[in-house]
TORFIDO-634562 format. One line per 8 residues: number of its first residue (from 1); for each residue x, y, z of N, C-alpha, C. Coordinates in steps of 0.02 Angstrom, whole numbers, always signed. Last residue first. Layout:
# TORFIDO-634562
NUM = X Y Z X Y Z X Y Z ~ ...
This chain:
# TORFIDO-634562
320 = +342 +32 +405 +347 -56 +432 +303 -64 +492 ~ +380 +167 +338 +310 +99 +322 +339 +43 +366 ~ +434 +319 +357 +421 +266 +378 +390 +215 +362 ~ +454 +475 +284 +410 +447 +335 +421 +358 +311 ~ +597 +581 +274 +566 +539 +259 +497 +493 +295 ~ +602 +768 +284 +583 +710 +317 +564 +652 +270 ~ +749 +887 +229 +672 +836 +212 +676 +788 +275 ~ +852 +958 +282 +811 +971 +232 +783 +954 +193
312 = +933 +1008 +438 +870 +986 +392 +850 +971 +338 ~ +1111 +1031 +401 +1054 +1073 +395 +1007 +1019 +377 ~ +1228 +999 +389 +1183 +924 +456 +1143 +986 +474 ~ +1286 +999 +292 +1316 +1039 +353 +1253 +1003 +423 ~ +1242 +929 +200 +1329 +927 +233 +1334 +949 +278 ~ +1072 +899 +247 +1137 +888 +197 +1197 +900 +238 ~ +969 +768 +300 +1010 +817 +319 +1070 +836 +240 ~ +822 +713 +320 +849 +698 +286 +915 +771 +281
304 = +754 +603 +472 +751 +671 +443 +829 +668 +404 ~ +620 +491 +476 +683 +495 +468 +714 +578 +436 ~ +486 +435 +571 +506 +477 +526 +575 +478 +530 ~ +463 +347 +653 +423 +354 +603 +430 +407 +547 ~ +609 +191 +669 +569 +278 +670 +531 +295 +638 ~ +619 +69 +694 +589 +96 +764 +576 +176 +767 ~ +645 +23 +567 +594 +0 +594 +567 +32 +680 ~ +777 +78 +545 +737 +110 +526 +661 +85 +553
296 = +846 -31 +639 +834 +47 +656 +796 +62 +624 ~ +834 -146 +571 +809 -144 +628 +824 -78 +656 ~ +906 -91 +441 +829 -113 +432 +799 -127 +522 ~ +1045 -85 +454 +989 -36 +456 +904 -45 +458 ~ +1173 -154 +535 +1102 -172 +497 +1044 -111 +510 ~ +1226 -45 +654 +1275 -108 +604 +1193 -136 +588 ~ +1289 +120 +654 +1256 +87 +670 +1257 +21 +617 ~ +1345 +276 +693 +1350 +248 +655 +1334 +167 +682
288 = +1303 +400 +829 +1305 +362 +816 +1302 +300 +728 ~ +1354 +556 +865 +1320 +540 +822 +1324 +470 +802 ~ +1338 +667 +1027 +1357 +606 +979 +1322 +565 +946 ~ +1328 +811 +1110 +1284 +746 +1070 +1332 +696 +1037 ~ +1332 +869 +1281 +1359 +849 +1204 +1320 +806 +1159 ~ +1274 +835 +1394 +1224 +893 +1365 +1273 +898 +1288 ~ +1418 +813 +1495 +1361 +790 +1500 +1330 +843 +1469 ~ +1577 +825 +1386 +1500 +848 +1428 +1451 +839 +1438
280 = +1750 +769 +1373 +1666 +753 +1349 +1615 +783 +1398 ~ +1908 +761 +1328 +1849 +799 +1316 +1779 +794 +1314 ~ +1943 +633 +1443 +1916 +638 +1378 +1884 +693 +1402 ~ +2006 +569 +1568 +2015 +647 +1562 +1983 +658 +1486 ~ +1981 +413 +1572 +1982 +466 +1602 +2019 +519 +1573 ~ +1873 +359 +1415 +1957 +350 +1435 +1943 +419 +1511 ~ +1729 +261 +1415 +1773 +334 +1397 +1824 +327 +1434 ~ +1604 +176 +1360 +1671 +171 +1394 +1713 +220 +1358
272 = +1428 +192 +1370 +1478 +197 +1326 +1535 +189 +1369 ~ +1276 +116 +1391 +1354 +133 +1410 +1384 +148 +1351 ~ +1136 +192 +1336 +1162 +154 +1311 +1233 +171 +1358 ~ +941 +195 +1380 +996 +212 +1382 +1069 +178 +1363 ~ +801 +112 +1356 +824 +192 +1354 +880 +234 +1367 ~ +829 -16 +1384 +782 +44 +1324 +798 +101 +1290 ~ +999 -25 +1374 +957 -56 +1405 +890 -19 +1380 ~ +1162 -109 +1320 +1112 -56 +1297 +1040 -74 +1361
264 = +1334 -92 +1313 +1311 -123 +1362 +1224 -48 +1289 ~ +1482 -18 +1269 +1483 -85 +1304 +1408 -134 +1317 ~ +1526 +86 +1153 +1476 +76 +1174 +1482 -15 +1222 ~ +1660 +181 +1163 +1644 +114 +1168 +1577 +96 +1155 ~ +1794 +291 +1080 +1757 +273 +1154 +1724 +193 +1110 ~ +1921 +219 +1019 +1929 +298 +1090 +1868 +277 +1130 ~ +1863 +187 +899 +1891 +138 +950 +1921 +186 +1016 ~ +1942 +307 +792 +1928 +241 +793 +1951 +209 +866
256 = +1911 +463 +836 +1960 +434 +801 +1927 +358 +823 ~ +1729 +563 +753 +1770 +540 +796 +1848 +483 +801 ~ +1744 +724 +699 +1750 +661 +688 +1791 +620 +740 ~ +1651 +847 +749 +1708 +803 +760 +1723 +757 +745 ~ +1530 +955 +693 +1541 +897 +730 +1610 +876 +711 ~ +1575 +1165 +685 +1560 +1063 +661 +1551 +1017 +686 ~ +1591 +1250 +764 +1566 +1282 +691 +1537 +1197 +669 ~ +1519 +1245 +936 +1566 +1219 +905 +1547 +1245 +810
248 = +1408 +1265 +1001 +1468 +1319 +984 +1509 +1293 +945 ~ +1377 +1125 +1085 +1367 +1181 +1078 +1418 +1238 +1072 ~ +1469 +997 +1015 +1464 +1017 +1065 +1435 +1087 +1052 ~ +1496 +836 +968 +1468 +877 +942 +1440 +923 +1025 ~ +1572 +694 +870 +1555 +735 +931 +1553 +803 +908 ~ +1549 +567 +770 +1536 +610 +762 +1520 +623 +836 ~ +1528 +410 +797 +1569 +422 +746 +1571 +502 +744 ~ +1517 +248 +911 +1518 +323 +913 +1561 +359 +837
240 = +1416 +133 +862 +1473 +150 +846 +1498 +228 +867 ~ +1285 -2 +900 +1304 +68 +866 +1397 +101 +897 ~ +1308 -168 +929 +1326 -110 +958 +1316 -47 +903 ~ +1281 -310 +822 +1347 -261 +858 +1315 -201 +869 ~ +1148 -341 +773 +1214 -360 +731 +1257 -317 +759 ~ +1076 -306 +848 +1061 -381 +839 +1125 -390 +808 ~ +1021 -185 +870 +1085 -210 +903 +1096 -287 +895 ~ +961 -14 +804 +980 -98 +808 +1032 -117 +839
232 = +892 +99 +929 +947 +96 +874 +944 +11 +868 ~ +772 +145 +1003 +818 +179 +956 +856 +169 +915 ~ +779 +40 +1103 +695 +71 +1076 +727 +116 +1004 ~ +900 +17 +1166 +860 -32 +1127 +787 +8 +1065 ~ +930 +203 +1161 +951 +126 +1196 +906 +76 +1141 ~ +1018 +343 +1246 +988 +301 +1151 +1007 +247 +1195 ~ +1079 +443 +1305 +1016 +439 +1299 +971 +402 +1229 ~ +1215 +378 +1387 +1197 +407 +1340 +1116 +408 +1308
224 = +1344 +401 +1519 +1289 +354 +1489 +1234 +403 +1456 ~ +1508 +355 +1511 +1451 +408 +1527 +1392 +348 +1495 ~ +1630 +313 +1602 +1588 +296 +1588 +1542 +359 +1575 ~ +1765 +338 +1694 +1789 +306 +1617 +1729 +284 +1601 ~ +1724 +411 +1794 +1781 +445 +1752 +1768 +408 +1680 ~ +1550 +399 +1810 +1628 +381 +1826 +1674 +408 +1735 ~ +1442 +466 +1764 +1443 +470 +1847 +1524 +432 +1857 ~ +1378 +581 +1654 +1463 +537 +1666 +1482 +525 +1747
216 = +1232 +582 +1557 +1273 +592 +1626 +1344 +544 +1613 ~ +1217 +600 +1435 +1143 +611 +1472 +1175 +625 +1564 ~ +1233 +653 +1270 +1262 +636 +1341 +1248 +663 +1377 ~ +1110 +631 +1172 +1144 +668 +1183 +1174 +612 +1253 ~ +1108 +582 +982 +1085 +556 +1071 +1137 +611 +1094 ~ +1070 +509 +811 +1116 +539 +863 +1086 +555 +930 ~ +1128 +397 +727 +1076 +398 +779 +1114 +453 +800 ~ +1148 +395 +542 +1172 +435 +615 +1115 +392 +646
208 = +1182 +322 +381 +1125 +341 +440 +1167 +362 +503 ~ +1258 +323 +271 +1239 +387 +306 +1169 +379 +353 ~ +1408 +246 +228 +1341 +239 +279 +1337 +314 +286 ~ +1442 +222 +61 +1479 +247 +123 +1420 +247 +179 ~ +1499 +98 -73 +1452 +140 -30 +1474 +134 +32 ~ +1646 +139 -177 +1597 +103 -150 +1533 +141 -116 ~ +1789 +173 -222 +1774 +187 -148 +1673 +146 -136 ~ +1791 +90 -369 +1842 +132 -316 +1801 +122 -237
200 = +1780 +38 -478 +1723 +90 -458 +1768 +119 -403 ~ +1863 -65 -500 +1864 -14 -530 +1823 +45 -498 ~ +1811 -146 -385 +1858 -125 -384 +1893 -60 -424 ~ +1705 -210 -458 +1671 -152 -378 +1729 -117 -400 ~ +1754 -276 -550 +1724 -196 -583 +1715 -178 -502 ~ +1826 -375 -461 +1862 -349 -530 +1821 -279 -524 ~ +1803 -428 -322 +1745 -422 -368 +1792 -377 -408 ~ +1845 -466 -207 +1850 -520 -245 +1808 -513 -311
192 = +1866 -340 -125 +1927 -389 -151 +1895 -419 -191 ~ +1736 -275 -134 +1797 -254 -181 +1845 -284 -177 ~ +1676 -397 -38 +1642 -371 -113 +1718 -341 -158 ~ +1739 -350 +76 +1736 -437 +35 +1725 -418 -58 ~ +1680 -246 +114 +1749 -240 +88 +1757 -311 +46 ~ +1534 -278 +96 +1572 -233 +52 +1624 -217 +48 ~ +1522 -316 +246 +1511 -375 +150 +1539 -336 +98 ~ +1579 -227 +303 +1622 -308 +299 +1603 -336 +238
184 = +1455 -146 +304 +1519 -142 +279 +1567 -193 +281 ~ +1373 -243 +324 +1355 -219 +273 +1456 -189 +258 ~ +1396 -238 +479 +1390 -300 +439 +1401 -285 +398 ~ +1443 -72 +476 +1459 -147 +518 +1439 -184 +463 ~ +1410 +21 +446 +1455 +23 +472 +1474 -19 +496 ~ +1295 +48 +295 +1300 +24 +374 +1380 +22 +370 ~ +1181 +101 +196 +1238 +45 +201 +1217 +67 +277 ~ +1025 +166 +132 +1087 +194 +181 +1164 +145 +215
176 = +1038 +90 +22 +1002 +145 +49 +1018 +198 +81 ~ +1086 -50 +13 +1103 +14 -36 +1072 +84 -17 ~ +992 -138 +58 +1042 -94 +110 +1063 -31 +85 ~ +944 -232 -30 +911 -158 +10 +949 -107 +38 ~ +961 -289 -170 +1006 -267 -120 +975 -209 -63 ~ +902 -384 -282 +861 -351 -222 +929 -339 -155 ~ +885 -397 -455 +935 -391 -389 +910 -364 -352 ~ +815 -487 -609 +786 -440 -537 +842 -432 -473
168 = +825 -530 -722 +877 -517 -689 +859 -478 -648 ~ +702 -611 -857 +738 -539 -802 +776 -537 -752 ~ +713 -674 -1005 +713 -700 -922 +762 -627 -930 ~ +714 -679 -1141 +648 -705 -1114 +654 -716 -1027 ~ +820 -639 -1182 +787 -606 -1179 +720 -606 -1137 ~ +978 -712 -1172 +911 -729 -1174 +868 -658 -1143 ~ +1109 -709 -1127 +1091 -655 -1196 +1014 -674 -1196 ~ +1128 -778 -1003 +1136 -732 -1039 +1099 -699 -1099
160 = +1101 -874 -900 +1055 -824 -927 +1072 -796 -975 ~ +1218 -892 -823 +1178 -970 -840 +1107 -928 -895 ~ +1290 -814 -800 +1325 -871 -828 +1258 -901 -832 ~ +1198 -741 -723 +1216 -695 -791 +1249 -764 -841 ~ +1199 -783 -624 +1141 -788 -657 +1160 -787 -721 ~ +1337 -765 -554 +1289 -833 -578 +1242 -842 -612 ~ +1336 -619 -550 +1370 -681 -591 +1346 -732 -596 ~ +1232 -567 -449 +1231 -561 -545 +1283 -587 -586
152 = +1279 -648 -345 +1210 -673 -380 +1210 -640 -456 ~ +1400 -574 -318 +1398 -642 -354 +1319 -669 -388 ~ +1355 -444 -303 +1388 -479 -360 +1381 -548 -406 ~ +1266 -475 -190 +1238 -470 -250 +1279 -470 -291 ~ +1281 -540 -50 +1311 -568 -108 +1296 -544 -202 ~ +1223 -446 +39 +1294 -469 +63 +1335 -507 +4 ~ +1115 -379 +27 +1157 -338 +6 +1216 -374 +46 ~ +1019 -534 -73 +1013 -467 -9 +1076 -420 -24
144 = +964 -602 -205 +1023 -536 -195 +1026 -522 -131 ~ +856 -619 -343 +896 -643 -295 +943 -587 -253 ~ +733 -669 -494 +774 -631 -426 +798 -647 -364 ~ +693 -673 -623 +712 -738 -578 +784 -664 -556 ~ +541 -691 -721 +586 -661 -681 +621 -711 -642 ~ +531 -667 -905 +521 -714 -838 +547 -660 -774 ~ +452 -561 -994 +497 -603 -957 +501 -632 -890 ~ +315 -664 -942 +347 -646 -1002 +376 -581 -996
136 = +222 -814 -875 +262 -729 -872 +297 -712 -899 ~ +229 -933 -869 +186 -912 -899 +210 -835 -936 ~ +321 -1080 -828 +326 -995 -823 +282 -958 -880 ~ +328 -1171 -914 +271 -1185 -851 +277 -1117 -820 ~ +353 -1206 -1017 +308 -1158 -1042 +258 -1150 -955 ~ +489 -1248 -1040 +445 -1310 -1024 +391 -1242 -1050 ~ +569 -1131 -1021 +579 -1176 -1104 +505 -1228 -1087 ~ +552 -1072 -891 +548 -1057 -948 +538 -1076 -1020
128 = +609 -1199 -823 +509 -1184 -828 +494 -1143 -863 ~ +751 -1196 -870 +687 -1255 -874 +633 -1226 -870 ~ +766 -1071 -801 +782 -1088 -862 +740 -1154 -909 ~ +770 -1119 -659 +704 -1060 -701 +724 -1057 -771 ~ +822 -1192 -637 +781 -1218 -647 +714 -1175 -677 ~ +970 -1137 -664 +965 -1178 -698 +879 -1184 -709 ~ +955 -1034 -569 +940 -1009 -618 +937 -1067 -661 ~ +956 -1123 -456 +916 -1088 -450 +909 -1057 -540
120 = +1103 -1203 -450 +1039 -1229 -469 +951 -1167 -479 ~ +1173 -1076 -438 +1164 -1096 -531 +1089 -1137 -513 ~ +1133 -1032 -330 +1134 -980 -397 +1127 -1023 -438 ~ +1196 -1151 -250 +1138 -1155 -242 +1097 -1092 -293 ~ +1309 -1119 -284 +1315 -1168 -296 +1224 -1201 -286 ~ +1353 -1002 -232 +1369 -994 -296 +1323 -1068 -332 ~ +1333 -1044 -107 +1284 -962 -98 +1312 -981 -202 ~ +1447 -1125 -69 +1371 -1140 -57 +1328 -1101 -98
112 = +1554 -1052 -94 +1543 -1070 -134 +1456 -1130 -139 ~ +1557 -922 +9 +1526 -939 -66 +1528 -982 -100 ~ +1451 -948 +147 +1526 -982 +143 +1520 -980 +58 ~ +1335 -926 +213 +1430 -883 +228 +1468 -885 +191 ~ +1160 -886 +194 +1207 -947 +176 +1267 -887 +173 ~ +1064 -807 +177 +1085 -870 +243 +1135 -906 +241 ~ +1045 -726 +57 +1092 -719 +143 +1108 -752 +173 ~ +979 -809 -50 +1053 -809 -30 +1084 -798 +38
104 = +843 -832 -78 +876 -764 -53 +919 -817 -4 ~ +735 -842 -233 +796 -860 -195 +827 -781 -147 ~ +609 -873 -346 +657 -805 -320 +713 -867 -282 ~ +571 -863 -522 +592 -897 -472 +623 -844 -416 ~ +417 -828 -617 +461 -840 -615 +471 -882 -547 ~ +249 -809 -620 +302 -775 -641 +372 -786 -666 ~ +135 -918 -645 +199 -919 -616 +248 -868 -653 ~ -23 -864 -597 -7 -856 -635 +87 -864 -614
96 = -198 -888 -542 -114 -876 -523 -78 -897 -580 ~ -325 -912 -616 -291 -868 -544 -251 -838 -524 ~ -317 -1018 -713 -353 -925 -732 -347 -865 -665 ~ -255 -1108 -685 -242 -1057 -731 -256 -989 -753 ~ -242 -1196 -559 -262 -1128 -524 -236 -1071 -626 ~ -169 -1311 -552 -238 -1306 -559 -294 -1255 -531 ~ -36 -1252 -571 -70 -1276 -620 -151 -1274 -613 ~ -6 -1240 -448 -26 -1182 -470 -45 -1205 -532
88 = +13 -1386 -409 -39 -1340 -374 -62 -1284 -407 ~ +131 -1404 -462 +59 -1443 -494 +3 -1416 -461 ~ +227 -1330 -399 +194 -1316 -480 +133 -1356 -493 ~ +228 -1399 -292 +218 -1349 -280 +188 -1309 -365 ~ +280 -1510 -353 +220 -1516 -295 +202 -1451 -291 ~ +409 -1474 -379 +367 -1512 -423 +288 -1503 -396 ~ +462 -1434 -264 +462 -1384 -314 +431 -1425 -377 ~ +465 -1571 -189 +442 -1492 -173 +417 -1445 -219
80 = +569 -1632 -287 +495 -1643 -261 +467 -1605 -238 ~ +661 -1551 -294 +634 -1569 -344 +565 -1596 -322 ~ +680 -1444 -120 +704 -1489 -154 +655 -1509 -222 ~ +622 -1347 -58 +723 -1380 -25 +732 -1426 -85 ~ +548 -1204 -57 +579 -1262 -63 +625 -1298 -71 ~ +540 -1080 +50 +562 -1100 -1 +549 -1178 -21 ~ +628 -984 +203 +558 -1013 +167 +608 -1039 +99 ~ +767 -1010 +276 +705 -1000 +280 +643 -1032 +251
72 = +850 -1167 +346 +872 -1089 +335 +791 -1063 +359 ~ +874 -1298 +334 +898 -1263 +395 +893 -1179 +403 ~ +900 -1314 +157 +901 -1330 +228 +906 -1317 +285 ~ +845 -1174 +59 +903 -1210 +56 +863 -1256 +141 ~ +712 -1125 -75 +784 -1129 +12 +786 -1164 -1 ~ +630 -1040 -198 +686 -1094 -192 +720 -1055 -129 ~ +479 -990 -239 +524 -958 -184 +567 -1053 -178 ~ +394 -940 -391 +417 -1015 -338 +501 -983 -302
64 = +301 -827 -392 +366 -854 -403 +380 -871 -359 ~ +127 -749 -464 +167 -773 -404 +242 -809 -440 ~ -1 -657 -487 +63 -651 -497 +105 -678 -460 ~ -167 -681 -501 -125 -654 -491 -37 -668 -487 ~ -312 -620 -561 -257 -658 -591 -190 -620 -538 ~ -480 -636 -507 -405 -590 -531 -356 -637 -543 ~ -610 -659 -456 -599 -665 -512 -534 -589 -549 ~ -605 -678 -314 -619 -580 -336 -616 -600 -412
56 = -624 -828 -313 -686 -765 -294 -685 -706 -329 ~ -476 -811 -372 -557 -848 -389 -606 -812 -390 ~ -417 -787 -258 -413 -726 -319 -464 -747 -383 ~ -448 -913 -161 -476 -815 -126 -469 -759 -222 ~ -384 -1014 -230 -465 -1008 -202 -491 -935 -216 ~ -258 -963 -248 -333 -992 -282 -368 -979 -291 ~ -228 -963 -93 -225 -903 -151 -244 -898 -208 ~ -241 -1078 -57 -274 -1017 -36 -291 -952 -63
48 = -139 -1130 -150 -226 -1172 -146 -256 -1101 -108 ~ -9 -1096 -97 -52 -1108 -173 -129 -1104 -160 ~ -12 -1142 +32 -39 -1074 +28 -64 -1073 -48 ~ -24 -1284 +2 -89 -1246 +57 -90 -1171 +18 ~ +114 -1309 -52 +55 -1319 -98 -35 -1279 -52 ~ +213 -1163 -42 +184 -1231 -43 +117 -1243 -53 ~ +287 -1057 -77 +333 -1141 -79 +294 -1182 -42 ~ +277 -904 -165 +236 -964 -148 +294 -1019 -129
40 = +282 -700 -168 +307 -770 -172 +279 -864 -144 ~ +223 -601 -271 +223 -630 -229 +247 -678 -229 ~ +192 -433 -357 +213 -528 -348 +242 -542 -304 ~ +91 -341 -472 +106 -346 -398 +138 -417 -403 ~ +63 -183 -558 +86 -289 -554 +106 -268 -486 ~ -72 -93 -607 -11 -99 -552 -11 -157 -561 ~ -130 -34 -701 -79 -16 -731 -25 -53 -667 ~ -264 -81 -680 -233 -130 -721 -182 -113 -732
32 = -321 -64 -506 -286 -16 -560 -247 -93 -614 ~ -362 -191 -441 -383 -175 -479 -380 -111 -531 ~ -234 -229 -370 -239 -249 -456 -304 -231 -476 ~ -293 -171 -228 -219 -116 -268 -243 -158 -349 ~ -359 -246 -180 -418 -204 -191 -361 -150 -239 ~ -280 -370 -165 -350 -379 -230 -400 -310 -254 ~ -196 -314 -77 -195 -321 -128 -248 -343 -198 ~ -320 -326 +33 -274 -264 -2 -238 -258 -66
24 = -339 -487 +40 -385 -413 +12 -362 -359 -2 ~ -240 -522 +89 -256 -558 +6 -298 -498 -26 ~ -236 -498 +192 -164 -471 +147 -194 -477 +96 ~ -360 -530 +277 -360 -475 +246 -286 -463 +203 ~ -303 -710 +218 -385 -661 +221 -373 -567 +198 ~ -159 -744 +224 -205 -712 +261 -252 -679 +209 ~ -19 -702 +144 -34 -745 +182 -104 -713 +245 ~ +115 -726 +25 +66 -669 +44 +7 -709 +76
16 = +285 -730 +81 +228 -753 +44 +179 -704 +56 ~ +410 -599 -7 +371 -638 +42 +296 -681 +23 ~ +444 -504 -79 +489 -558 -76 +471 -600 -9 ~ +343 -436 -195 +337 -438 -121 +399 -508 -104 ~ +363 -324 -321 +374 -380 -298 +392 -380 -209 ~ +265 -202 -401 +286 -212 -327 +313 -289 -321 ~ +245 -49 -497 +270 -106 -496 +326 -144 -431 ~ +211 +86 -460 +172 +32 -499 +204 -40 -514
8 = +209 +177 -358 +256 +121 -381 +181 +97 -397 ~ +154 +313 -287 +190 +345 -354 +200 +235 -388 ~ +144 +304 -171 +196 +348 -183 +205 +337 -249 ~ +43 +189 -143 +32 +267 -136 +78 +306 -156 ~ +112 +102 -160 +57 +114 -226 +63 +169 -208 ~ +200 +72 -39 +224 +90 -111 +184 +103 -176 ~ +107 +56 +54 +133 +124 +59 +171 +119 -12 ~ +22 -58 +20 +2 +0 -5 +43 +59 -4
């Protein structure tokens, strides 16, 4: 709904569409003939639920077969499950259209495992296109979180090549703000292994800061910051002090690496280790880099957009 209201007319929801109320939302959007929507399927049950609902509304829903792996998230695990889901889709020819194949490789940590999975998914896609199981044209082949998108592009292209009946769609969402933790590390690995990335140069830079006040300095080596679990992601590492500002300064000052460190978070407070004698006062402001942008965005209804002088120039509303 948020994307549609923002003017987007082609949406790929990399998730299953489950529940009648959620199906109703999509059905209402599909009344607009200019709107295209795609969702994932990986079970006979969900296929039949979707088929029944959209038969009642006399609409056709585009679906992508999701491929997964053992001990991971959603997606069919093997050819047997794949074929069972495909058979179920064929029972609803007027209400479900197989539009392509989807995979999320980000749950894997070893490059060769990622490449093996991607090769299998791409080969399945081409086979389904050639067998006319995928009726949508060009068929969609989609993958890529924010850690392996270069490998996804490379492996998909090896199989798809110059075919015009398959469209490769990459989905690295963290490009929007990047970070200074998980995805900074992933980007460094991409720069090391990918010759094209090396030619481009610096690549992505973190663009999301959480600003908070120094609330108290109760001990010579400890500052209490007015920021906690309600404000910032902490699942992939604690926020990292990046900039220091005091009223009267012309501009924030860049922090030296590892001088100050967040050692713990409570709901509304952070514990930051400092050095005895550091020039830090109650009322100072600290900008923190974060790791894993998604779980920071979902804590804020509005995000302030600033220019290079830290003047607020716009406000972005979030939808989580």
